[in-house]
C-alpha positions in Angstrom: 32.3 19.7 -7.0 33.1 16.4 -8.7 32.3 14.6 -5.4 28.9 16.1 -5.4 28.2 14.8 -8.9 29.6 11.4 -7.9 27.2 11.4 -4.9 24.2 12.4 -7.0 25.1 9.7 -9.5 25.1 7.0 -6.8 21.8 8.2 -5.4 20.2 8.1 -8.8 21.3 4.5 -9.4 20.7 3.1 -5.9 17.1 4.5 -5.4 14.3 2.7 -7.3 12.7 4.5 -10.2 9.4 4.9 -8.4 8.1 4.4 -4.8 7.0 0.8 -4.1 3.9 -0.3 -2.4 0.9 1.9 -2.4 -0.3 0.9 -5.8 -3.8 0.5 -7.1 -4.2 -3.1 -8.3 -5.3 -4.6 -11.5 -6.1 -8.3 -11.7 -6.7 -10.7 -8.9 -8.0 -14.1 -7.9 -11.7 -13.6 -8.0 -14.1 -12.2 -10.5 -12.9 -8.7 -11.3 -16.0 -6.6 -12.0 -14.2 -3.7 -13.4 -11.5 -1.0 -13.1 -12.0 2.7 -12.7 -9.0 5.0 -13.0 -6.6 2.3 -12.0 -8.6 1.0 -9.0 -10.1 -2.5 -9.1 -13.4 -3.9 -7.9 -13.7 -7.6 -7.1 -16.6 -9.9 -6.3 -15.3 -12.7 -4.1 -18.7 -13.8 -2.8 -18.8 -16.7 -5.2 -22.6 -16.9 -5.0 -22.7 -16.8 -1.2 -25.9 -15.4 0.4 -25.3 -12.2 2.3 -22.4 -10.1 1.0 -20.5 -7.0 2.2 -18.3 -4.5 0.5 -14.9 -3.9 2.0 -11.8 -2.0 0.9 -8.2 -3.3 0.9 -5.4 -0.7 0.7 -1.7 -0.6 1.0 1.1 -3.1 0.7 -0.9 -6.0 -0.7 -0.6 -7.6 -4.2 -4.1 -6.6 -5.4 -5.6 -3.7 -3.5 -9.1 -2.6 -4.3 -12.8 -2.8 -3.4 -14.0 -6.4 -2.7 -17.5 -7.8 -2.3 -17.1 -10.8 0.1 -19.2 -13.1 2.1 -20.5 -11.6 5.4 -18.5 -14.2 7.3 -15.1 -13.1 5.9 -12.3 -12.4 8.3 -9.2 -10.3 7.9 -6.9 -13.1 6.8 -9.4 -14.3 4.2 -9.6 -10.8 2.7 -5.8 -10.5 2.6 -5.7 -13.8 0.9 -8.3 -12.7 -1.7 -6.0 -9.7 -2.3 -3.0 -11.9 -3.0 -1.5 -11.5 0.4 0.8 -8.9 1.8 3.8 -7.8 -0.3 7.4 -8.3 0.9 7.5 -4.7 2.1 4.3 -5.0 4.3 4.4 -4.5 8.0 2.0 -7.2 9.2 2.4 -6.3 12.9 0.3 -3.1 12.4 -2.6 -3.9 10.1 -5.5 -1.5 10.6 -9.2 -2.1 10.1 -11.3 1.1 10.0 -15.0 0.6 10.5 -17.6 2.7 8.8 -19.8 4.1 11.6 -22.3 5.2 9.0 -23.0 1.6 8.2 -23.0 0.2 11.8 -23.3 2.7 14.7 -23.1 0.0 17.3 -19.4 -0.6 16.7 -17.4 0.6 19.7 -14.0 0.9 18.1 -13.5 2.9 15.0 -10.0 1.6 14.3 -8.8 -1.9 15.2 -5.1 -2.7 15.2 -4.2 -6.3 14.3 -0.9 -8.0 14.6 -0.9 -10.8 12.0 2.5 -12.0 13.1 0.9 -13.0 16.5 -1.9 -14.7 14.6 0.7 -16.5 12.4 3.0 -17.6 15.2 0.6 -18.2 18.1 -2.8 -18.7 16.4 -4.2 -15.7 18.3 -7.7 -15.5 16.8 -8.3 -12.1 18.4 -5.8 -10.8 15.7 -8.0 -12.1 12.9 -11.4 -10.4 13.4 -14.5 -10.6 11.3 -15.0 -7.8 8.8 -18.1 -5.5 8.8 -19.8 -3.8 5.8 -17.8 -0.8 4.6 -14.6 -1.7 6.5 -11.3 -0.4 5.1 -8.2 -2.6 5.8 -4.9 -0.8 5.6 -1.6 -2.8 5.4 1.2 -0.3 6.0 4.7 -0.6 4.7 7.8 -1.4 6.7 10.9 0.7 7.3 12.5 -0.4 4.0 9.5 0.9 2.0 9.7 4.2 3.9 13.5 4.4 3.2 12.9 3.6 -0.5 10.3 6.3 -0.8 12.5 8.9 1.0 15.5 7.9 -1.1 13.4 8.3 -4.2 12.4 11.8 -3.3 16.0 12.7 -2.4 17.1 11.4 -5.7 14.6 13.5 -7.6 15.6 16.6 -5.7 19.3 15.9 -6.4 18.5 15.5 -10.1 16.7 18.9 -10.2 19.7 20.5 -8.4 22.1 18.8 -10.8 20.2 20.2 -13.8 20.0 23.7 -12.2 23.8 23.6 -11.4 24.6 22.5 -15.0 22.4 25.3 -16.5 24.1 27.8 -14.1 27.6 26.7 -15.0 26.8 26.7 -18.7 25.3 30.2 -18.5 28.3 31.4 -16.5 30.8 29.9 -19.0 29.1 31.4 -22.0 28.9 34.9 -20.5 32.7 35.0 -20.1 
C-alpha cells in the first residue's frame, strides 16, 4: 500500500500543474483590439488596403483572431502570433478554409510542413491565407504526454483522497 502512495506522490510532482499549449492568448505584437472571455483580437493590417480576418489556434505564443493584409501567408501569420511554442509540431500545421467565404476553394483542409519550408525553402508549404481561414498548430508528442500525465495525476489524487476517507472511516468504526 505504501508503494501505491509513493507512486502517486511521484506522479503528482512530475506532471505539470496544468496542460500546456492550447491556451487563449492575451497580448501580442500588433494592435490588440480587445479581449473577450480570454480570447484575443489583433489588427495586424497596419493601415494596409484590403484586409482579411483569420484565426490562429493551438501551440503558438499568442493565439487569437487576427485582421491581416490580404497578401499575408502562413509564416507571416505565425510570426504575428509570436511563433510556434516549444511544444508545437510544425510538420503538421493545418489551414482550414471557410467555404462560406470562398466556394471556389478546392481543398477544405491544407496540410503544411513548415520544417520543409524552413530547411528547403519549399514555398508550397507557405501558402497565402484566405478570408476566414483557421490555422491550427498542433502539439507534439511531449505535449500529449504531459496532458495525459496531468489527467492520470488528477485521477490518482482523487483515488488517494477516496482511499484515505475509506481507511479513516474503517478505522473509526472499529
